[in-house]
N, C-alpha and C positions, 0 to 999 in steps of 0.2 A: 580503342585502346587509350586514346587521349582522355576521355572522360573517366575511365577506370583509374588512370594514373592520378587524376585530381582527387578522386575519392580516397585513394590509398594515402596520399599526403595528408588529407584532412583527417583520416583515421589514425595514422601512426603518431603524429605529433599532437598529443592531447592538448597541450597549451603551451604558450610561450614561456620559456624559462625552466620547464621541467625536463629532466634528463634522467635516463636510466643508467648512465655510465658509472662504473665502479673504478676507483683508483686505489693506490696503496694506502692512502690516508682517509679515504671517504667511500662509504657505501650508500647507495640510494635505492630505496624500495618504493615502488608505487602500488597503491591499493585502490582498485576500481570496484565500485559498488553499484548494483542495480537495486531498485526497491519498488514495491507496488506495481509490478509489471502487469498484473491482472490479465494474464494469458495473452498478452500481445506478443505471441511467439513469432508469428509470420507477418510479413509486410502486406497483409491482406485484411481488409475489414469484412469479416464474414456477415456482419449485420447489414451493412449497406452494399455488399457484393461489389467491392472495388478495391484497388490497391491502396496502400497507405505508405507514408514516408518513413516511419520509424517502426522498429520492432527488434526482437532479439536477434533476428538475422543480421541486422546492422551491427549490433553489439558483437556478434560472433566474428564478423569480418574485421572489426577493429581489433579485437583481442588476438585473433590469429596473426594479423599483420604485426602487432606489437611483439608477440612471443617469438616470431621468426627472427626478429632483429635483436631482442633484448633478453630472451630466455627467462630464467627463473626469477628475475627481479620484479616480476609482476604477480600480484595476488588478485584473484577475482572472487567477489562475494555477492550474495543476494540477501536482501533484508526483509523478505517475507511478502505475503499476499501475492503469490504467483498463481495460485490454483483456481481462481474464479474470475469471471468477468466477461467472457466471450463464449460463443458457441464452441470454440475449440476446447475450452476447459470442460464444459459440460460433456461434450462428446468423449474426451479423453478419460474422464473420471468415472462416467456412468454408462457409456454406450459402447465404446470401442473394445473389441476383444483382441488384446495384444499381450504378448508375453511380458512386456515391460510397459509401464505407463509412459505416455508421450512426454510428460514433464521430466521424468528421470532420464529418458533417452536424450532429450534436448540439453539438459543441464550437464549431463555426463559428457556429451560431445563437446560442450563449450568449456569443459575442464574447470568448473567452479571448484574453489577450495573449501567453501563452507557456505551454508545458508541458515538464516534464522527463520523459524516458523512464525507465520503471521496469523491474526485472528481469522481471516478469510480462508487460510489453509486449514485451520481447525474446523471451519464451517463445512469444508468438503467431506468431513466425517472420518472416523477412525480407520475405516477400511482403506481410505485413500492415503491419509497422512502416515499411517503406520506402514503401508506398502512402500511409500516413497522413502521412508526412513531406512528400509532395508535395501531398496534398489539404488539409491544415490551412491556414487563413488566417493562421496565426501560427507562429512558429518552434518546432520540436521540439528541445529542448535536451539536450545531453549532452557537455560539454567533455572528459570523460575517456574517451569511447568513440571510439577512433581507428581509422582505416582502416589495416590492416597494411601495405599497399603504399606509401601516401604518408606515413604518420605524422601525418596531419592529422585533426581531428575528423570523424567520420562524421555527427554531428548538429551543428547550430549551437551554438557554445559559450556565447554570451550574446546578450542583446538590450538595446539602449538604448531605454527607453520614455520619451518626452518628455511630461511633464505640467506645464502652466503653464510656468514657466521652468526646471523641474528636469529633469536627466538621471538617471533611475532605471535603474540597470544591474542586470539579473537574470542571474546565472550559474547554469547548470544542471549538476549532477553526479549520478552514479548509483553505486550500490554496485558495487565491482569484483569481487564474488564470483560474477558470472554464469557464468564458465567452470567453476566448481566444481559448479554445479547443473545446467547445461543441456548437452545434446549439441552437438557442434561445428557441426552443420549449421544450427543456429538462430543462431549468431553467427560463422559462418565468414567470415574476412577482417577481423574486428574484434579489437582489443586493448582491454583494460579497465585503464586507468592508475590508480595509487593516487590517491585523492581529495585527500589533503592536498598531494601533489606538484602535481597539476593545479590546485588552488585557488591555491597560491602563485604559479604561473606566470601564471594568467589575471588574478588581482588586480593583479599588477605591470603586465601588459599593459593592463588597463582603466584604471588610474591614469595611465599614460603617454599613452594614445591617446584616451580617451573623455571626459575632464573630468567624472567622475561626481560628482553631488551626494549620491548614496547608492548603496551596493552591497548587493544582496540575494542571498543564497544560497538557491537552490531545489534542495534536496538530497534525492534519493530514497535516504535513508540515515537510520537511527535516531540517537537521541541518543548512545548509547554511553558511553564513559568519557572524562573530560577528560585523563587521564594513563594510557593503556593501556600494557602492557608491549611491548617491542620485538618479542617473539615473536608478538604478535597482528597485526602489520602484514603486508599491507595490511588496513585495517579495513573490515569490513562495515558497522558502525554508526560513522560518523566525524564526525557533526555537532558534537558537543561538543568533540572534539579540534581540529577546524579552527577553531571559534569562538575557542578559546584560543590556538592556535599560529600562525594565519595572520591577522595584523592587516589590517584594511581592510573587513571586513564590518560592516554596521550591523544587519542582521536576517538570520537564517538560519531557513528553514522546513524542518522535518524531515518524513520520511515513512518508509515501508518497515516500521517497527515497529508501526504502527497505534496509537500512543499519543498521547493528548492531553497537551500540555505548554505551560507558560509559564515560561521560565527566563531569567535574566540571567547572562551569563558575562563576566568581565573578562579581556581578552586580554593577551598578554605585553607589550604597550606601554601597558597601563592603560586602554584603551578598553573601553566596555561594548557587548556584543552581545546583542540580544534574540533568543531562540531559541523558536520557536513550532511546535507540531505540532497538526494538526486532528483526528487520529484517522482513522477510516475510514468507508467505505460512505455518504458524503455526509450523515452524521449531524451534522457540524459544519463550520464554516468557521474557519480560523485567520485572524484579522484584525489587521493591524499598522497603526497610524497614525503617520505621519512628519510632524513639525512643523518647518517651515523658517521661520526668522526673518531679517528684513533687517538687515544689519550697517550700520555707519556708512559703509562704502564702497559702500552701496546694492546689495551682493551678498546672496544668501540662503545660509544655512548650516543644516544639520540640527542642531537643538537638543534634540529630544526624540523618543523612539520608545516607544510603549506598545502592548500587545497584549492580545487576548482570544480565547478559544475560544468561538464562538457556535453554539448548537444550532439546527438547522433544524426541530426537531420541531413548533414552533408556526407554521411558515410553510406556507401553502397551496401545493399544487402548481400550477404555471402551466397555465392552461387553453389558452393559445395554444400552449404546448409540446405538450400532449396532441393538439391538432388537427393540428399539424405531423407528428406521428409516429404517428397513429392506425393507419395501415395497417401500420407496422412492429410495433406492439404486437400486433395481431391475428395477424400471421404468426408471431411468436415464441410466442404462446400455442398456436397450432395445432401448431407444431413440438414444443413441450415436451410436448404431450399424446399424441404418437405412441406406440402400444404396441410393445414390443420383446420381450416374453416374459411368462412366468407365474412368480410367486413363491409357494412352498408355505407358508411360515411368515413371521411377523414377524421383522425383523432390527433389532438395537439396537447402535449403535456403542459405547456405554459398556461393553457386555459384553466387548469386546475387551481392556479393561484388566485383566480378571480371569481370562483363560484362553481356551481355544478358544471361538469364537462364530460363528454363521452369517454375520455381517457380514463378518468377515475370511475365513471359509471360502469365500465366493463369489469374492473376489478371488484367493485362492490357487488355486481350481479353474480360473478363467479363465487365470491366468498359467501354470500347469503344462500345461494343454491347448494353449495357443497356442505355447509354446516347446519342449515336450518335455523340459523340464529335470527333474532329479531332486529339487530342493529349490526352494521358493518362499519369499521373504521379503515381508512387507507390514506396514504400520503403519496404524492408523486415522486417516485424514485428515479425519474429522469427529469432533467430541468427543461430542456428544449428539444424534444423529439416529436416527430410526426410519423404516424402510420397511415398510409394511403388506403382509401377504399379499394376493395377487391379481395383477392385471395390472401388469406392470412397464413403466413409461413412460420416455421419454427423460429427463424431468426428474429421475427417481429416481437416475440415475447421478451427478447433481451433489450428491446427499447423500453419496455414497461418495467421489467425487473431484471436488472443487470446481474444480480447475484441470486443464489438459490435460497431466498428468504423463506421463512416458515409462517404458516397460518395457525393462529392460536384461537381457541374459544374460551371464554371466561364469563362468569356471572357477575353482573354489575347492577347496582341500584340505579334508579333514575337520577339521584343526586350525583353519583359517581360519573354517570354519562355526561351530565351537565358540567361538572367540574372539569372533566377531561376536555370537553369542547372549549370551555372558557380558557383553559391553559393553552390549548393549541392556537386559538385565535388571538391570544395575548402575544404569542410569538410572531404571529403572521401579519397582523394588520396594524396600521397606524391609527391613532385617534384623530379622526378628521374633524376639523372645526369649520372648514369651508371647502368649496369645490376645488380650490387651488392646492389643497393639501394632498400629499401622496396617500394612496389607498394602502399600499404595502409598507411594512416597517422596513426602512432602508438605513444603510450606514451613511450618515451625513456628518460633515464637519461642523465647526462652531457657527458657521454662517448658514447652516441648514442645506448645504449643497453636497451632492455626491462627488467624491474626489475623482479627478480626471484619470482616465486610463484604467479604472476598475472594471474587471470583467463582469458581465451581467449577472452571473450566478452569485458573485461575491458582493454585489450591491445590496443584497438582502441582509438584514441585520442578523438573521438566524438561518440555519441550514434548511433548504427547501424540503428536504426529505423528512422533516418533522412536522409539516403542515397537514395535519389530519382533517379530513372531512368525514361526515357520517351519512349513511343511507339506512332506510328503514324507519326513519322518523322525519317529521317536518320541523324545521327550525329556521329562524331568521337571525342574522348577525347584524347588530346595529353598530356601525363603525364610528358613530359620533359619541359612543359611550366609552368610558375608561376601561382599562384592562380589568377583567374579572366581573364586569357587569354589562356584557354585550348581548 
């Protein structure tokens, strides 16, 4: 009981100075947001077959504790990319025979007030995201995802959440880059509108029709740049740009880029916008507190907003959550342990950064045999993973490909193959003038040194999952040559 009491205290008091209390002159509302959970529903790593420290089970414990004490002054939102990333997601969406999808059962139990659809949720396919849209007890938001036939939003654009006397309006938007990444059959019949254009339209509509006391942006889009070049539009990461250029938002929650953040941006009318990002994998909550004070006319107006990113690491997983989904956990573990083949040697994803490696060779071999193509391209979609020799299990494939990516075949000329490889190695490798130079292209300061404390995967100048190699041809990369001539 002593340890449970510690966890309770850690969970209820989100951060010093925040309070849910309401007085005659003041109303405080807290908004807690998860994002990019990527199916970390349970405190169990189905890939490595071991418990984990954080998950939605800890978020559930924290929320239930808070609601018991503070009631309706709490709003819970999710900012997209829930539906892919672990064996639990694949099993729930494509294998499990259940009256309701696991994700709708989990999020309904947790009493979410709204969620914005993310690009990886679209990647699960229309059979999944349209099913969830019907099964959720709350609206699935996406104001800039339009039905091509009608021009109207396919998902609900916003929700008015009434708390105390306040109308809290939550507008959901998602990155418009989905058609650049996913095959048409996953989004057929949908159009993805520029986020800033959609934000301006719906803020005007909300102000005119909903009498909002606060407007909240729930954007499955990263922070990005406050002033991006015109050539960059439409923006994948549009949150900062919208905060500055579309007046009306009081708080914007970011997602998609998996970054934790607390920022304040002054918009073009001089108003202040609080921008918060919770990071990923249910490791944190982004929490905003809105303070409304009564004016002389006895109305309430928003006078203050403050935010914090709150870790869930010291929050116990909910036991009632475990009991509710015990059968699901057992089924997912059994599915993850199914044998699918034999592996003769260990494979390490880091090896792919330095040349031919068994980790990428396996993917190349599968792609060439499945398609009958002459050349295969692949990149390491895991930064530092190892698959041990022996029996290959279902869960091992999630070390190689965390998401359900698609295999494409296309016709390319020899020149196009060469140009593509030059482009890839231009991102990947440094121009070495001596044996003391770095082989990989790294982020360095003016002194040519890697900043202290930088995580290994972020020491690379570019994202590791863009480092393509080729099989089916023989080629040599000369790292002493400049970019484009290697």
